[in-house]
LOVOZA-48346 format. One line per field, with one value per residue: x, y, z of N, C-alpha, C in turn; residue number from 1; residue in one letter. Coordinates in Angstrom, 3 decimals, m for minus. Layout:
residues N
n.east <- [X,...]
n.north <- [Y,...]
n.up <- [Z,...]
ca.east <- [X,...]
ca.north <- [Y,...]
ca.up <- [Z,...]
c.east <- [X,...]
c.north <- [Y,...]
c.up <- [Z,...]
pos <- [NUM,...]
code <- [a,...]
end
This chain:
residues 238
n.east <- [123.789,123.999,123.349,121.301,122.438,121.340,120.943,119.778,119.392,119.672,122.313,122.730,120.279,118.544,117.213,118.103,115.438,114.330,114.038,113.405,111.763,109.534,108.916,107.959,109.370,110.010,108.756,108.639,111.939,113.229,113.754,111.657,108.627,108.070,105.679,105.457,103.354,102.615,101.009,101.086,102.006,103.661,106.444,108.096,107.162,105.772,104.694,105.988,108.519,108.327,107.768,109.994,111.854,110.747,111.275,114.083,114.195,112.941,114.409,116.650,115.761,115.848,114.235,112.913,112.454,109.896,108.711,106.172,105.501,103.312,102.923,101.613,99.490,96.407,93.198,90.520,88.779,89.190,90.707,92.076,92.595,95.001,96.446,100.190,101.152,98.895,99.165,101.880,101.424,99.790,101.137,103.105,101.617,100.691,103.401,104.210,104.573,103.792,102.268,103.178,101.133,100.960,99.628,99.111,96.956,94.140,91.746,90.598,90.793,92.174,94.392,93.093,94.978,96.193,93.672,93.095,95.237,94.726,92.250,92.870,94.139,92.748,90.062,90.182,91.515,90.871,90.088,91.572,92.716,94.495,95.655,94.810,95.294,97.880,100.099,99.677,100.767,99.892,100.473,100.401,100.581,100.415,99.391,98.951,97.612,97.843,96.378,93.955,92.281,93.159,94.684,92.979,91.022,92.683,93.054,90.368,90.084,92.043,91.085,88.820,89.823,91.060,93.198,95.930,95.999,98.422,98.605,99.821,100.706,101.260,100.997,102.032,102.317,102.213,104.356,106.036,108.019,109.171,111.311,114.506,116.507,117.704,115.678,115.685,114.049,113.668,115.060,112.789,110.131,108.255,109.600,110.412,108.192,107.603,109.699,109.102,106.488,107.631,109.082,107.293,105.432,107.361,107.656,105.253,104.792,106.765,105.551,103.043,103.058,103.606,101.397,99.158,97.587,96.117,95.102,93.321,91.517,88.203,85.151,82.702,83.661,84.750,82.744,82.100,81.917,85.251,84.584,82.401,83.373,85.073,83.158,81.642,83.349,84.267,81.936,80.425,80.268,78.425]
n.north <- [m44.463,m48.056,m49.806,m53.191,m56.072,m56.393,m58.842,m60.121,m58.224,m55.944,m53.697,m52.131,m51.489,m50.679,m47.883,m44.954,m42.882,m39.976,m37.086,m34.235,m34.712,m35.283,m33.434,m30.085,m26.677,m25.796,m27.685,m30.746,m32.415,m34.135,m37.632,m40.086,m40.961,m44.198,m46.653,m49.867,m52.640,m56.215,m59.265,m61.831,m63.865,m66.221,m68.143,m68.726,m66.442,m65.725,m63.488,m61.726,m61.817,m61.004,m58.460,m57.602,m57.911,m55.897,m53.731,m53.570,m52.786,m50.258,m48.606,m48.750,m47.038,m44.760,m44.162,m43.447,m46.331,m47.823,m50.762,m52.151,m54.393,m56.668,m58.368,m59.042,m56.895,m56.072,m57.181,m55.123,m52.976,m54.594,m53.697,m50.658,m47.280,m46.344,m48.439,m49.870,m50.920,m50.109,m47.417,m47.208,m48.054,m46.145,m43.823,m44.419,m44.452,m41.891,m40.674,m41.588,m40.899,m42.754,m46.181,m49.526,m52.544,m55.772,m58.895,m62.276,m64.670,m65.963,m68.415,m67.135,m64.475,m61.749,m61.729,m61.796,m60.839,m58.929,m57.258,m56.123,m54.622,m52.514,m51.707,m50.588,m48.133,m45.193,m43.340,m40.701,m38.346,m36.232,m33.591,m34.351,m36.751,m39.517,m40.837,m39.946,m38.886,m40.230,m42.020,m45.656,m49.200,m52.572,m56.058,m59.345,m62.520,m66.201,m69.526,m71.324,m71.645,m68.525,m65.498,m62.880,m61.897,m60.978,m58.472,m57.045,m56.841,m55.187,m52.715,m51.933,m51.374,m49.240,m47.249,m46.633,m45.543,m43.281,m43.185,m42.903,m45.118,m46.967,m47.731,m50.097,m53.613,m56.676,m60.180,m63.079,m66.516,m69.670,m69.224,m70.538,m71.664,m69.436,m68.099,m68.310,m70.217,m68.640,m66.533,m64.727,m63.164,m65.190,m64.930,m64.184,m63.946,m62.833,m61.624,m59.420,m57.936,m57.532,m55.543,m53.626,m52.450,m51.407,m49.170,m47.643,m47.144,m45.369,m43.179,m42.094,m41.355,m39.049,m37.744,m36.789,m36.128,m33.590,m32.202,m33.231,m32.137,m30.406,m31.937,m33.448,m31.582,m30.539,m29.446,m29.574,m30.176,m27.608,m25.736,m25.971,m25.686,m25.668,m26.907,m28.300,m30.245,m31.824,m32.909,m34.477,m36.297,m37.657,m38.959,m41.320,m44.810,m47.804]
n.up <- [96.036,96.316,93.690,93.190,91.172,88.103,86.209,83.985,82.221,79.468,79.189,77.010,76.096,78.166,78.875,80.624,82.403,80.926,82.105,81.157,79.294,80.144,82.134,83.328,83.360,86.704,88.157,90.118,90.730,92.277,93.343,92.190,94.227,95.245,96.712,97.417,97.440,98.313,98.344,99.822,102.394,102.730,103.267,100.742,98.863,95.969,95.160,96.586,95.869,93.215,93.614,94.846,92.688,90.954,92.285,92.350,89.749,89.434,91.190,89.897,87.716,89.121,91.387,94.559,96.436,98.813,100.572,101.952,104.515,105.243,107.392,110.357,110.152,111.040,110.548,108.491,110.576,112.573,114.451,115.965,114.406,115.348,115.236,115.201,112.780,111.086,111.149,110.131,107.413,106.688,106.666,104.666,102.726,102.337,101.929,99.517,95.854,93.875,93.135,93.464,93.340,93.920,93.310,94.515,92.808,93.845,94.220,92.042,92.491,93.933,96.679,100.200,101.944,100.092,99.834,102.258,102.798,101.119,101.874,104.448,103.781,103.999,101.990,102.460,104.505,106.763,104.822,102.729,100.303,100.444,98.419,95.757,92.671,92.314,90.810,89.653,89.329,88.559,89.015,88.766,90.237,89.596,90.120,88.301,84.879,82.897,83.930,84.643,86.597,88.953,88.366,87.101,89.029,90.811,89.261,89.118,91.929,92.230,90.562,92.258,94.205,93.235,91.540,89.219,86.872,85.296,81.734,81.287,82.236,84.142,84.177,85.833,85.017,86.379,88.418,90.087,88.235,87.395,88.949,90.366,92.597,94.233,94.301,92.169,89.265,86.190,83.158,80.643,78.175,80.143,82.243,80.472,80.261,82.838,83.188,81.310,82.577,84.779,83.760,82.438,84.787,86.090,84.235,84.009,86.443,87.046,85.073,85.925,88.443,89.385,88.557,89.408,91.323,89.671,87.630,89.107,89.939,90.550,89.392,90.741,93.257,93.806,94.267,96.522,99.986,102.206,104.422,103.863,102.215,103.798,105.556,103.774,102.746,104.744,106.091,108.141,107.424,106.891]
ca.east <- [123.003,124.267,121.974,121.504,122.727,120.342,121.815,119.020,119.305,120.825,122.502,122.577,118.897,117.685,117.617,117.439,114.470,114.756,112.899,113.299,111.084,108.333,108.331,107.953,109.894,109.505,108.086,109.407,112.884,113.636,113.441,109.633,108.824,106.936,105.465,105.240,102.754,102.530,99.751,101.040,102.792,104.031,108.113,108.711,105.910,106.287,104.479,106.807,109.753,108.162,107.827,111.439,112.468,110.293,111.763,115.214,114.120,112.372,115.641,117.744,115.372,115.852,112.970,113.091,111.279,109.752,107.996,105.219,105.629,101.943,102.978,101.115,98.685,95.182,92.081,90.044,87.668,89.212,91.767,91.706,93.522,96.258,97.522,101.157,101.301,97.881,100.050,103.014,100.922,99.105,102.318,103.672,100.593,100.926,104.528,104.431,103.832,102.915,102.460,102.946,100.622,101.482,98.962,98.729,95.521,93.811,90.492,90.085,90.670,93.173,94.282,92.767,96.200,96.080,92.688,93.365,95.846,94.226,91.232,93.027,94.287,91.720,89.738,90.239,92.214,90.495,89.764,92.839,92.662,96.038,95.901,94.194,96.353,99.143,100.000,99.441,101.114,99.392,100.992,100.012,101.290,99.402,100.266,98.431,97.804,97.896,94.980,94.292,91.597,93.577,94.997,91.515,90.243,93.365,92.420,89.112,90.512,92.883,89.778,87.899,91.031,90.976,94.693,96.272,96.744,99.184,97.989,100.530,100.237,101.738,100.375,102.814,101.635,103.198,105.121,107.045,108.802,109.851,112.090,115.606,116.753,118.040,114.344,115.540,113.290,114.545,115.058,111.842,109.138,107.340,110.431,110.632,106.988,107.650,110.503,108.167,105.774,108.625,109.728,106.034,105.249,108.395,107.363,104.116,104.899,107.406,105.008,101.826,103.275,103.647,100.355,98.458,96.432,95.367,94.427,92.122,90.633,86.996,83.997,81.811,84.281,85.020,81.754,81.853,83.289,86.289,83.966,81.427,84.093,85.536,81.896,81.064,84.404,84.451,80.941,80.461,79.962,77.960]
ca.north <- [m45.566,m48.891,m50.904,m54.942,m56.018,m57.067,m60.026,m60.402,m56.983,m55.790,m52.518,m51.229,m51.351,m50.091,m46.531,m43.956,m41.930,m38.822,m36.423,m33.523,m35.025,m35.496,m32.374,m28.675,m25.978,m25.231,m28.822,m31.516,m33.042,m35.157,m39.021,m40.340,m41.895,m45.352,m47.594,m51.311,m53.426,m57.599,m60.039,m63.116,m63.957,m67.522,m68.044,m68.286,m65.869,m65.177,m62.029,m60.849,m62.132,m60.344,m57.104,m57.278,m57.675,m54.782,m52.699,m53.376,m52.125,m49.193,m48.047,m48.367,m45.886,m43.456,m44.015,m44.217,m47.047,m48.397,m51.669,m52.482,m55.691,m56.882,m59.299,m58.261,m55.867,m56.619,m57.203,m53.876,m52.723,m55.342,m52.799,m49.036,m47.043,m46.035,m49.539,m49.404,m51.409,m49.342,m46.002,m47.344,m48.102,m44.789,m42.951,m44.512,m43.984,m40.141,m40.151,m41.870,m40.483,m43.595,m47.255,m50.573,m53.490,m57.290,m59.863,m63.816,m64.869,m67.087,m68.844,m66.604,m63.293,m61.101,m62.489,m61.301,m59.870,m57.653,m56.174,m55.707,m53.300,m51.115,m51.135,m49.854,m47.012,m44.289,m42.618,m39.498,m38.082,m34.764,m33.259,m34.968,m37.994,m39.951,m41.686,m39.143,m38.256,m40.610,m43.376,m46.813,m50.218,m53.581,m57.186,m60.489,m64.000,m67.414,m71.084,m72.137,m70.643,m67.202,m64.939,m61.349,m61.510,m60.114,m57.306,m56.349,m56.276,m54.052,m51.750,m51.374,m50.449,m47.921,m46.085,m45.992,m44.575,m42.235,m43.169,m42.955,m46.693,m47.016,m48.746,m51.606,m54.352,m58.125,m61.378,m64.005,m67.787,m70.606,m68.351,m71.468,m71.774,m68.349,m67.692,m69.350,m70.700,m67.011,m65.521,m63.934,m63.768,m65.614,m64.141,m64.653,m62.664,m62.610,m60.838,m58.147,m57.039,m56.536,m54.053,m52.439,m52.080,m50.552,m48.109,m47.134,m46.521,m44.194,m42.086,m41.369,m40.570,m37.936,m36.798,m36.500,m35.936,m32.067,m31.890,m33.986,m31.169,m29.789,m33.037,m34.045,m30.527,m30.802,m28.037,m29.985,m29.761,m26.293,m24.917,m26.434,m25.264,m26.676,m27.608,m29.512,m31.288,m32.477,m33.602,m35.325,m37.501,m38.267,m39.354,m42.867,m45.902,m48.876]
ca.up <- [96.464,95.691,93.033,93.222,89.848,87.075,85.259,82.998,81.492,78.428,79.708,75.862,75.785,79.284,78.820,81.699,82.373,80.176,83.046,80.565,78.128,81.094,83.425,82.675,84.238,88.216,88.584,91.092,90.236,93.150,92.858,92.467,95.618,95.207,97.571,96.945,98.431,98.030,98.748,100.371,103.690,102.575,103.319,99.709,98.244,94.957,94.753,97.340,94.681,91.903,94.209,95.191,91.216,90.320,93.128,91.820,88.408,89.916,91.788,88.613,87.085,89.978,92.243,96.063,96.823,100.068,100.731,103.361,104.820,105.396,108.320,111.521,109.835,111.552,109.617,108.915,111.690,113.757,115.307,115.675,113.387,115.550,115.367,114.606,111.164,109.974,110.854,109.219,106.133,106.078,106.669,103.579,101.432,102.116,101.516,98.007,94.676,93.223,93.778,92.737,93.867,93.389,94.328,93.852,92.156,94.815,93.956,91.059,93.018,94.795,98.301,101.383,102.393,99.628,99.947,103.669,103.014,100.364,102.608,105.492,103.057,103.724,100.763,103.199,105.988,106.958,103.498,101.835,99.751,100.301,97.125,94.770,91.543,92.221,89.806,89.946,88.590,88.849,88.500,89.642,89.963,89.578,90.132,87.227,83.427,82.946,84.187,84.850,87.333,90.100,87.763,86.842,90.568,91.540,88.575,89.743,93.142,91.693,90.254,93.256,95.144,92.628,91.087,87.861,86.651,83.888,80.674,81.017,83.576,84.017,84.781,85.459,85.180,86.998,88.957,90.556,87.123,86.862,89.691,90.539,93.918,95.082,94.072,91.242,88.198,85.338,81.614,79.793,77.720,81.146,82.744,79.733,80.482,84.039,82.981,80.588,83.512,85.892,82.967,82.172,86.115,86.289,83.234,84.187,87.602,86.453,84.017,86.457,90.169,89.476,87.915,90.018,91.875,88.723,86.895,89.828,90.429,90.133,89.654,91.911,94.550,93.504,94.394,97.738,100.967,102.408,105.692,103.322,101.503,104.704,105.907,102.938,102.487,106.391,106.396,108.557,106.542,107.735]
c.east <- [123.560,123.248,122.452,121.586,121.297,120.872,121.048,118.623,120.011,121.221,122.456,121.314,118.043,118.271,117.255,116.311,114.808,113.644,112.532,112.142,109.557,107.956,108.636,108.826,109.156,108.755,109.135,110.468,113.482,113.067,111.899,109.853,107.651,107.021,105.156,104.456,102.368,101.627,100.171,102.166,103.791,105.614,108.452,107.421,106.335,105.704,105.300,108.320,109.676,108.089,109.003,112.206,111.830,111.116,113.162,115.345,113.837,113.728,116.797,117.219,115.358,114.963,113.813,111.962,111.030,108.624,107.295,105.023,104.305,101.878,102.622,100.036,97.195,94.213,91.443,88.905,88.087,90.434,91.256,92.723,94.854,97.074,99.054,101.642,100.153,98.645,101.015,102.531,100.300,100.132,103.013,102.980,100.718,102.320,104.974,103.737,103.227,103.066,102.402,102.088,100.668,100.582,98.954,97.365,95.290,92.202,89.921,89.876,92.140,93.152,93.704,93.874,96.241,94.869,93.071,94.204,95.516,93.004,91.480,93.732,93.011,91.229,90.090,90.821,92.006,89.781,90.976,92.784,94.126,96.466,95.665,95.190,97.436,98.865,100.130,99.926,100.611,100.114,100.480,100.710,100.220,100.319,99.788,98.518,97.447,96.247,95.046,93.123,91.742,93.898,93.757,90.869,91.171,93.094,91.280,89.398,91.107,91.970,89.188,88.734,91.560,92.629,94.831,96.951,97.363,98.508,98.641,100.398,101.116,101.323,101.338,102.473,102.591,104.492,106.365,108.232,109.611,110.866,113.493,115.562,116.868,116.967,114.622,114.537,114.247,114.194,113.947,110.847,108.373,108.144,110.465,109.340,107.040,108.575,109.837,107.128,106.286,108.779,108.494,105.445,106.162,108.001,106.218,103.962,105.757,106.461,103.639,101.960,103.098,102.379,99.279,97.013,95.540,94.515,93.164,91.265,89.210,86.064,83.111,82.434,84.568,84.305,81.295,82.753,84.231,85.619,83.126,82.010,84.404,84.568,81.514,82.192,84.701,83.279,81.175,80.193,79.688,78.116]
c.north <- [m46.807,m49.779,m52.433,m54.835,m56.689,m57.842,m60.238,m59.237,m56.562,m54.307,m51.696,m50.805,m50.654,m48.616,m45.792,m42.996,m40.411,m37.651,m34.944,m33.265,m34.945,m34.572,m30.965,m27.817,m25.586,m26.648,m29.992,m32.296,m33.958,m36.735,m39.292,m41.322,m42.935,m46.351,m48.835,m52.117,m54.902,m58.187,m61.399,m63.090,m65.468,m67.243,m67.804,m67.749,m65.417,m64.108,m61.080,m60.854,m61.274,m58.905,m56.699,m57.068,m56.448,m53.514,m52.812,m52.426,m50.523,m48.384,m47.689,m47.314,m44.518,m43.444,m44.137,m45.038,m47.671,m49.494,m52.148,m53.713,m56.119,m57.544,m58.505,m57.195,m56.357,m56.602,m55.856,m54.175,m53.788,m54.850,m51.545,m48.515,m46.458,m47.418,m49.459,m49.824,m50.593,m47.814,m46.268,m47.118,m46.822,m43.656,m43.187,m44.139,m42.703,m39.797,m40.327,m41.250,m41.346,m45.053,m48.423,m51.775,m54.843,m58.016,m61.251,m63.739,m66.146,m67.156,m67.656,m64.878,m62.815,m61.567,m61.381,m60.276,m58.766,m56.741,m55.692,m54.283,m52.206,m50.999,m50.330,m48.323,m46.267,m43.478,m41.070,m39.155,m36.367,m34.415,m33.475,m36.324,m38.309,m40.529,m40.912,m38.697,m38.973,m41.772,m44.362,m48.107,m51.183,m54.838,m58.198,m61.870,m65.177,m68.535,m72.028,m71.245,m69.396,m66.437,m63.614,m61.020,m60.531,m58.892,m56.650,m55.759,m55.337,m52.859,m51.089,m50.629,m49.160,m46.829,m45.507,m45.341,m43.730,m41.806,m43.217,m44.190,m46.695,m47.792,m50.073,m52.260,m55.778,m59.089,m62.423,m65.510,m68.828,m70.002,m69.310,m71.689,m70.596,m67.819,m68.896,m69.427,m69.272,m66.169,m64.719,m64.402,m64.066,m64.801,m65.010,m63.491,m61.879,m61.507,m59.422,m57.488,m56.660,m55.392,m53.301,m51.732,m50.892,m49.396,m47.272,m46.405,m45.250,m42.954,m41.434,m40.918,m39.516,m37.181,m36.117,m35.829,m34.364,m31.422,m32.384,m33.187,m30.786,m30.878,m33.593,m32.566,m30.587,m29.439,m28.373,m29.921,m28.483,m25.190,m25.304,m25.945,m25.945,m27.338,m28.857,m30.363,m32.279,m33.392,m34.638,m36.451,m37.914,m38.696,m40.866,m43.603,m47.138,m49.955]
c.up <- [95.678,95.265,93.212,91.551,88.979,85.728,83.743,81.896,80.370,78.638,78.523,75.740,76.861,79.608,80.185,81.259,81.764,80.981,82.167,79.685,78.738,81.851,82.554,83.904,85.759,88.616,89.235,90.177,90.927,92.753,93.135,93.723,95.289,96.178,96.965,97.803,97.787,98.740,99.233,101.699,103.635,102.563,101.725,98.756,96.844,94.152,95.342,96.490,93.711,92.352,94.267,93.979,90.577,90.881,92.735,90.580,88.647,90.459,90.940,87.607,88.004,90.817,93.578,96.243,98.307,99.845,101.809,103.202,105.865,106.772,109.633,111.532,110.349,110.280,109.731,109.583,112.634,114.803,114.835,114.662,113.710,115.781,114.555,113.077,110.533,109.872,109.920,107.670,105.551,105.857,105.233,102.381,101.126,101.509,99.843,96.934,93.508,93.687,93.055,93.709,93.125,94.129,93.643,93.426,93.141,94.624,93.039,91.379,93.524,96.047,99.325,101.974,101.696,99.705,101.241,103.690,102.250,101.237,103.870,105.148,102.937,102.302,101.343,104.664,106.099,105.755,102.574,101.711,99.770,99.036,95.512,93.738,91.403,91.244,90.571,88.957,89.076,88.179,89.341,89.220,90.297,89.635,88.847,85.661,84.055,82.810,84.802,85.714,88.556,89.845,87.684,87.937,90.961,90.554,88.953,91.240,93.006,91.407,91.183,94.182,94.471,92.091,89.808,87.602,85.578,82.951,80.643,82.543,83.149,84.872,84.764,86.238,85.772,87.601,89.769,89.525,86.844,87.654,90.279,92.436,94.895,95.279,93.141,90.026,86.906,83.849,81.178,79.178,78.924,81.884,82.121,80.292,81.881,84.008,82.194,81.518,84.407,85.118,82.780,83.562,86.567,85.362,83.714,85.555,87.582,85.840,84.781,87.618,90.276,89.039,88.492,90.686,90.810,88.175,87.627,90.540,89.820,90.236,90.559,92.993,94.742,94.476,96.165,98.974,101.508,103.386,105.047,102.847,102.711,105.445,105.217,102.962,103.644,107.150,106.867,107.425,107.476,106.622]
pos <- [1,2,3,4,5,6,7,8,9,10,11,12,13,14,15,16,17,18,19,20,21,22,23,24,25,26,27,28,29,30,31,32,33,34,35,36,37,38,39,40,41,42,43,44,45,46,47,48,49,50,51,52,53,54,55,56,57,58,59,60,61,62,63,64,65,66,67,68,69,70,71,72,73,74,75,76,77,78,79,80,81,82,83,84,85,86,87,88,89,90,91,92,93,94,95,96,97,98,99,100,101,102,103,104,105,106,107,108,109,110,111,112,113,114,115,116,117,118,119,120,121,122,123,124,125,126,127,128,129,130,131,132,133,134,135,136,137,138,139,140,141,142,143,144,145,146,147,148,149,150,151,152,153,154,155,156,157,158,159,160,161,162,163,164,165,166,167,168,169,170,171,172,173,174,175,176,177,178,179,180,181,182,183,184,185,186,187,188,189,190,191,192,193,194,195,196,197,198,199,200,201,202,203,204,205,206,207,208,209,210,211,212,213,214,215,216,217,218,219,220,221,222,223,224,225,226,227,228,229,230,231,232,233,234,235,236,237,238]
code <- [x,x,x,x,x,x,x,x,x,x,x,x,x,x,x,x,x,x,x,x,x,x,x,x,x,x,x,x,x,x,x,x,x,x,x,x,x,x,x,x,x,x,x,x,x,x,x,x,x,x,x,x,x,x,x,x,x,x,x,x,x,x,x,x,x,x,x,x,x,x,x,x,x,x,x,x,x,x,x,x,x,x,x,x,x,x,x,x,x,x,x,x,x,x,x,x,x,x,x,x,x,x,x,x,x,x,x,x,x,x,x,x,x,x,x,x,x,x,x,x,x,x,x,x,x,x,x,x,x,x,x,x,x,x,x,x,x,x,x,x,x,x,x,x,x,x,x,x,x,x,x,x,x,x,x,x,x,x,x,x,x,x,x,x,x,x,x,x,x,x,x,x,x,x,x,x,x,x,x,x,x,x,x,x,x,x,x,x,x,x,x,x,x,x,x,x,x,x,x,x,x,x,x,x,x,x,x,x,x,x,x,x,x,x,x,x,x,x,x,x,x,x,x,x,x,x,x,x,x,x,x,x,x,x,x,x,x,x]
end
């Protein structure tokens, strides 16, 4: 795989992931599978540019990265679940072992485009939760001063989706100042924080993906029959 150049990286300080320090014998050794979601459809979308920068870093760290394009995704409940864009998103969610969510902050919150993507990912498909036990990293961009409203909301959603949200996060204020004409993020302490987030996401994914079934095994669910679990997690909402 040909990797994009990382002109703002000091190659002497960017350490490869030491998988042996994170996984045990018999645990998965394939490239971590990361799904990237971003929350804006603008022609020059800074959340998309930030997601692309992060994707380059994730690939350098050895991940297989796929990005969902939210253009054409219907509003939740305004289309059937067999809509092609909904099916694409759900298949990517099932494929992934970790996710990176990047939202602009608009009116003090994540965007509706970001929330719609998350709302289309079901809490359960049959008796299986497609996000449970998977890792998550959260980033945001804003047009003004630094804020953490969007990443805080994304963390809340990650918890609701039973994901393992990593401790680190990044908020990029005045994002219009942080990217060049080609859409590459400029070198700054903000860029270094994005590198930190990507490195940590990869480490946590290596460490937990082979153990996620055990980490999310619950007494309350073990005493239920599989049929009862399926009925409970798939009950209709109003």
